[in-house]
N, C-alpha and C positions, 0 to 999 in steps of 0.2 A: 399424414400434416397438413394441418389447416394453415393456410396461408392466406394472405389480402395483399391486393395487386391494384393502387389507384384507375381509376379509368383509364382507360386505352388510348384517349388519345395526346394525355398527358404525358405518359409514357414516351412516346414517340414522337412529340416533342421536346423532350428532354434529350430522349438518345439525338433527335437534329441535329438540336442547338451544340448538342456536347462534341458531336462529330464535326461540325462546323467550325466550332472554337478551338478544338485541341488537336485538330489533324496533323499538326508539325508537329505534334508531341504522340502520337501513335496513340490517341484517344484516353493519354494521363489524366486524369482528373487530381485536383491538389487538395490538401487537406482541407482549405475554406474552399468558400462558396467561387465558385466561376461566375465571372458577366450573364453568361444565359442562366445560370441558375437561378441567377438573384431576380430576372426580369419573370421567370415562371413564380416564384414563391406563392401570391400574391392567391394565385391559382389552384395552387398544390394541396392535395387535403393530407395533412401529415395525419389526422386521427383515421381510426379506420374498426372495423370489426372482431378485430382478436383480441379482444379485450380479457382477462383475468381479474377475479377479485384477489387480493394479497393472501398470501399463506396464514392458513388459521391459527398457529401459532407463533410463538417467538421466533425468529431467525438472525442467525447471524451471516453478516458479509466476510466473505475470507480475504486476509491480505497477501498481497502477493507473493510472501516473503515462504508461506505454506505451502507445503506439497499440492506437487498439481499433477492430473493424470493426462491432459489434452494441452499440445501448444496446437493455435489454429493461426494462419494465416491464409490469405488470398494470393494466390499465384498473379500478378502482373505483368503480362512479358517482357517489361520494359526494365526489369531491374532484377533480371536472372541471377545474378552472380550476389547481389543483397540477400535476395532469398535462399539461394544455396545453400549458403554459409551460416546462415539462421537454419539451415534443416539439419548440416552438419553437425552443427551443436547440440541442437533439441534433440533429434533421434537417442543421444547420448543418454538425453535423462527423465525422458516420456514419451507419447505416442505423438504424432504430428496429423493434425488435419489440416489439408491443404483442398481451397476450392479451386477448382479449373475444370474449364469443360473442355480440355487438351489433354485427358492425361497421359496417354501415349507419348508427347512430345517433352510433357514435364519429367516423365518417371526416364526416360533415354536418356535427359539433359541432366539429371540428378546422377546417376547410373555410373553415365560417363562423366561425371568429375568424382567418380569415390565414394556418392554417398551411399550407404546402408540401408533400404527401402523398407526393413524389417518391421519399423516403428511408424512404417509412414499410412496416412489412409486418404485416399484422395473420395472428396466431395464431388459430384456432379451438380452442380445450381448453377445458375448466370448472378452476375454480381456488376455491381457499378464500377467500385472503387478498390485501391487498395488498404485506407486506413482503416483497419478491423479493428482495432483499439477501440474506434467510437464507436462502432455500430454494434457489435457482439453484446452476449450477454454476460453479466457477471456471476459468478459461485457465491452461491447460499447455502446454510445449511440448519437444519431445524434444531432447537434446541440446542445451538452449540456444534454437535457433531454428528446430530443425524442425518435427517434424508438430503441429500445433495440436489439442487436445483439450481436454475437461470434466472434471472433478473432483465427482464427486456424494456426498457425505456425506449422513446420515441428520438430519434437520430435527426440530427437538427439539418440535413441538407435533404434535398427534394432525388435523394437516391433510392426508390423503392427498390429495387432485389437486394442493395445493402441493408435495408432497415427490414427485410422476414429473413435474414441469412438465423439471427440469432434460434427461429422456432426450427431451421433446417439442421445448425449444433446440435437441439436437445434432443430431436426426433435420432437422428443418430446415434449420440449417447446413450438414447433413450435413460433422459433425465429429463419432470416438469418444466416448466416455463412458467414464468408470471409477467406479464405484459402490460404496462402501461401506456394504455390510447385511447381510451375512452373517461370523456370527463365525468367528475370529479376529477380522476386518477392520472389525466392526459395530459405525463409530465415529458415535456424535451430535456434530455440529458446527455454526453459525451463521456466516453471512459476516458479519454485523455484528461476530463474535467475533473476526475475523481481518483482520491486516492485513499483508504481504510486503513485502519492498527487492527485491521479482524477482532478489537473489542469494544465495537461501535461509538470509535468516533471516526470521521472523514473529512478530508480536505476537499476545497474545491475554489473557484473564481465566484464572482456574485455571476458571470455568466448564465449558470443555472435560474438563479433569480430573473436577471433581465428577458430572458426565453420563455421566459414562463409569464411574467408580468401582464398587466394588461393592457392592451394595441400590441401585443407580441404577433412578429409576420408570418407566424406557423400556426393559428386558427386556434390554436390550444386556450381552454378555459383558463382563464385572468386567478391569479392563485398569489396569496400574502405567501413572506417568507416562514409561517406558522404552518401553514397547508403546505408549501413544499415541504419541509421539515417532517412533516406527517406522512407523506408519501414513501420517504426515502425512511422514513423508521418503521410503516408496516410494510414494506415490500424488501427491504434490506436489512432492519435492524439495525439502523445507523442511527442513536441519541444525543450525538453530538456534531453538529456538520457545520462546521467554520469553514467559512467563506471569504475572500480576502477581495479585495479591491485589484480590478482589472488593469494590466500593465499597457502602458499606451503604446509598446511598439512592438505586441505581440497580438497579430490582427486576428488569431483563432481564440484566443481566451482562457487556453489549456494550461493546467498546472502542470504537468508532465514536460510541460518546454522550460520548467526553469527550478522544480521541487519533484523531491523525491523521499518518501519514508522506507527508514533501511530496518526499521523494527518499530517497535511500539513506543521509542520514545527519542527516536534519532532521525532529523530532517537532513536532508543534503540539498544544500541550496544554492544556484549560480552565483557568482558574485561577478562584477563589472567594477573595472573600474571606476574611481568616484568621478562621480555627476554622470557617468555614461551611461544612454538607453536606457533600461527599464532597472540601473542597479538602485537609485535613488527609491521606486515605489516596491521593488522585493524588498529591500531594509526596513519600511514602514510597514509593509506586510508581516514581515518577521516580528519585528517588535510589536504589534499588534499581538499578534498569536501568544508570543511570549507572557504579556500584560493582562491578556483574558483567559486563556487556558493552560491548563496542565495535561500530561499524559496521565493515562490509564493508572499510572503507579501512584497520582498526586503529585509529580514534582515536578519542575519544568522542562519541556522539551528540549534536547540538546540538538546543539544546530552544528553542522560541518557545511565547509563553504570550498566548491571550486572553482575555479577559474571558469569562464565564458570565454571560448576563443574569438578573435575575431577574423577577420579574412584573412587571406596572405599580404593586402593590401593596408591594413589596420583597419578597416571599417567592422561595425557595431550597428547592430539595429537601427540605430539613429542616424546612420551615414549611410544608409545602404546596403550595408551588411546584413548576411540572414542571420537566422535565429536559432545561430550554433551552440549547444550546450553538451555537457556530458551528465546529465540526471536524465536523460531520456532512456532509460536503462530498463531490461527486464529481468525480473529472476526465475531459475527455470529450473526449479530443486538447488542442486548445488552448483549452479553455471549462471552469472549472470553477462547478457547480452549488451554492450552500450558503443553509441556511436565514435567513429573515429574520421579526423578529417586532414590533419596532417605532420609528421612526424615529431615536430617541433613543438608542438603542441598537446597531440595526444602521449605524449611520454611521462609529461607530469602526472597528466591525469587516470592514467592504467597503473602508474604507481601508487595513487593515492587511493584508486579504489583496492588495490591490493593490499593496502595498508589498513583501509576501513574491513574490509569484508576478508579476512585471512582464510586459507584454505577453499575460499570458491575458484572456481574455475573462468577468471574473469576470459572475455571474449571483446572483443574490436572489432567492427563493423564499417569499412570506410562508405560515408554516406555523401562525399564532397568532392565527387569526380568527375569530370567532364561527361562520362559513358555512363552515368547512373547516379543523377545529382539528386539524391532524395531529399536533401535537405532545403532544396530550392522550391520545392512545394509545403514547405510551414512543418515537416515533420520527419520523424527518425527513427529510432527503433522499438522502441516505445509504440508510437503509433500505428505498426504495421504489425503487429502484434498483440496476442491477447494466449489467456489462456481457460482450463477446466480444472475444479480442482480434484483430486483425488475423491472418491467415496471411501465413509469410515473415516477420516483422517484422523490420526493420532496427536492431539493437540499440545501443546508444551508452550506455559506462557511462563516468562522467567525474568525480572528485573535486573540485569548484571550488576554486581559490585564491582568498583574499577580500583575502588582504594580504601585501603583500613591501615587502622596502626599496626606495630611491630608486637609481638606476644601477644594477640588477640584472636579471641574467637569469633570467628562471621559465621552469623546465621544465614543460612540460605532457601528461599523459599521456590516453590513452583506449581504453578496450576496444571491440571495433568487431567485430559479426560478422552475418554473412547468411547464407543457404542457399547462396546460388548465389557467394560469396567476396567480398571488399572489395576495388574499384579504388583511391581514394584516400580519404583521410580532411584535412582541414586545420583549422586554427584561424583564424577571422576576426575580425578584432582593429581596435578604435579607441583613440585617446585620445578623454579626455572632453572632448566639446565639439566635436569632427571630425565632421564629415558622411559622407565617406570611409571606405570600410572597406579594413581592409589584411589579406592572406593568407600565412601561415604554412605551407607544405607539411608536412603531419607524415612521418615516416618509420615505415613500419611492421618493427619492430622485432626484430620474432617474433609467428608464428602471429595473434592479432587483436589484439595490442599495437602501440598508433601512439604517436609522442612527437615533440616540436618544442620548441623555446625562443622564445622573446619577450622585448622588452629592454623593462625599466621605467624610464622617467628620472623625474619630480619629479613628472607626472599621472599620478592615477587611469586603467586602462585597461577598457575593457568589451568581452565577447569569448563567441562563443559557437563550436561544433563542427558540422561538417557534411561528411558522410561519404556515398560515391557506393559502391551493390552494384555487383558486375559483369552482374546483371541491368537496369540500370540503377535504376532505386530511390535517389531521394536523401532522405536526412532530416537533420536536425539536433536537436543537444540544446543548451540547452533546444530542444522541438518548438516551442514560440512564433517564433523566431529569425527574422530579425532583429528581431522589435519586441519578443523577451524575449533577455535575456541575463546574463551574470553579468558582477562587477565588481570588480577589481583594484584596492584600495585603495594608491596606493604613502604612504610617508613612513616614517617610525622607528619601527621595530616596537615594540609592547607588552611587559611583562615577559613574558607569558604566551608569546608569538611569540619574547621573546629566548634562550627554551630549547632550540629548535631551533637556534638562532646557536651554540649554545655548546658544540653536537656539530659539527665540522666534518666536512664529508665528505657523500655516498659518495664516495667515488675511487679509483680511474676510475670513471665512471661515464657511458655506459652499459659494462657488464664481461661477459666470457668466465667468468670462472672466480671470482677474492675480490676481496673491497670492503675498504677500511679507513675508518675513521671516528675523528677526535682527539675524546676527552672532554673534552681540556682539564683545565677543574679542577673539575670533575663528583665529589664524594664517593660512594665507593661503599659497599654493592655495587652494581652495576645490572643488571636484569633484563636480558635482551634476548630479542625473541621477531620470527622471520621468518613473512610470511603472503602468500599471493598474492590478487589482484585478486576471487577470490570468498571472502574471508576465513579460508581454510582455514592450520590453522598446520602452517608446515612444520617448524619447530626452534623450540625455543625454548635459552635457555641462561644462566647466571649469573656475569657479572664482579664476580669478588670483590673487587676496586679499579678502580673508574672514572677512575682518572687515568690518561692518557697516551693510547697508540694504541691501538684495537680493530681488530684484522684479522678479518674475517668469511670463509670459504670458504663458497662458493655450491655447492650439491648439480648435478650436470653436465644432472640431467634438468629442472630449474627454470626456467620459461622467461619472459619478460616481464616486467609490473610486478610487483616484490616491496613489504613495505611494511616494515621494520627499525623497532621499535620497543622504547622506551631509556625502562624505569621505574626508579624509586630518588626516593630522599629530595627531593632537586629537584622531582621531579616526573613528568611522561610526554614523552617528542617523539616523535616519527616521521619517519622519512626515505624518499624513495622510491628505489627500485632498478630499472635496467633492465637484465635479466640475458637477453643475446644467445644 
């Protein structure tokens, strides 16, 4: 395994300064910079000779809710109870790689506390800190579901042992690694300030721009936003990189301390009392996202708010409270781990998570107690964990249908991909109250696109999608099905939904050529946009007068599920078209 270590003097200097500054805290480094680290940044070499060119072909960055094979943690002895609980939950879902140079002690501790070590792998490597989310590599796949690899950015802390750890993970697992530590691709970035929808869209704060601009403290080459975006596209497959204004009271400016992607179109966001702490800036950032971006399905993002808890005395970050939140959570296949603080605030948050993610094993871990006060160091559960996705994922993408009029047929579409190909896909459904599930076989309309219709009477319907690859692998979406599923509410549609019904069509659907829509009594002009399931805009057009029938000629090269979005004075409506 190839490693780069900065010169010995700087490493020794860092070690001595860290020991002096944190002797009272057993050598614990916070998520942010220490004063000792700030003093040496200008003399520290963040770039190196581990550079690799970007992948030779297109890659896709995995989303956190996809299948994972490994959970990664670094064993900081000062947080044994928190780490033990993480390992105990994770070994039920995947393999756990623990970085430690004291395997015997950690092993004995876990076993004596009832943790099965069958799925535990110990990695004997030196380390600097517990904050593995920020310095571990991120999973990418070639051609969506092909070869698995890791992408490793420059860690924005002068912690040389942490910065090279992704190479050790890659060597242990046996996957390629792509490293951005040499100009012009010397990108400083951190995992806590990044989240991806798995389809080429990603979120961050503007920290990623500030840390790579001219005059940055890391000595990396100055980059424009376009250049940063290009590096993320080449190494991660990120096509739309959404960046938000940093929050005034978040000293590390990592978005995982106030936001979480639950799926391709749903954002979970911390909510503060009106006018308190970062509440106003968070609201502005979400408005910015909603006004300027859409989900990969061509629809507005769905936003769910969850209260950010204050300190026991009622303090928030603007009055000296720690940055407590319930968004700093991690998906580990069918389990979600999230931070807890104290019963009176934890109860509502746990209930909300269970409602939002039915079927998942929701596990809360206390990060705010005198013995192991992790939150005081500006981080929580997501910050001290990372994952590596599975080899050969069976990837299912579906935009859930949440409501439908009674006595109608509802079309359900999915994109399903596996390196071996896909044998079948089915919608498994039942009316609420039934115990038996029905099966609706999906039709492969083109390439990786599958579709079917189910009939909605006057009762809500629960459903999930199950697919089988040619290799024999079977997977569902949601991954927790049948314990978890989506629900279609049957009834009279609300005003917002009626906008879609004011636009009739498309017909015919599926189609081999053109489709038509009746815009009925909509007043023009109306802008029309066509996107594929990957969110790529295929065409735009403006209809001067929205009344009457609109005919749309589809390019012969387009295949599969397309989203046609109409936008005008009436609002916005999106229709699905299946192009054969």
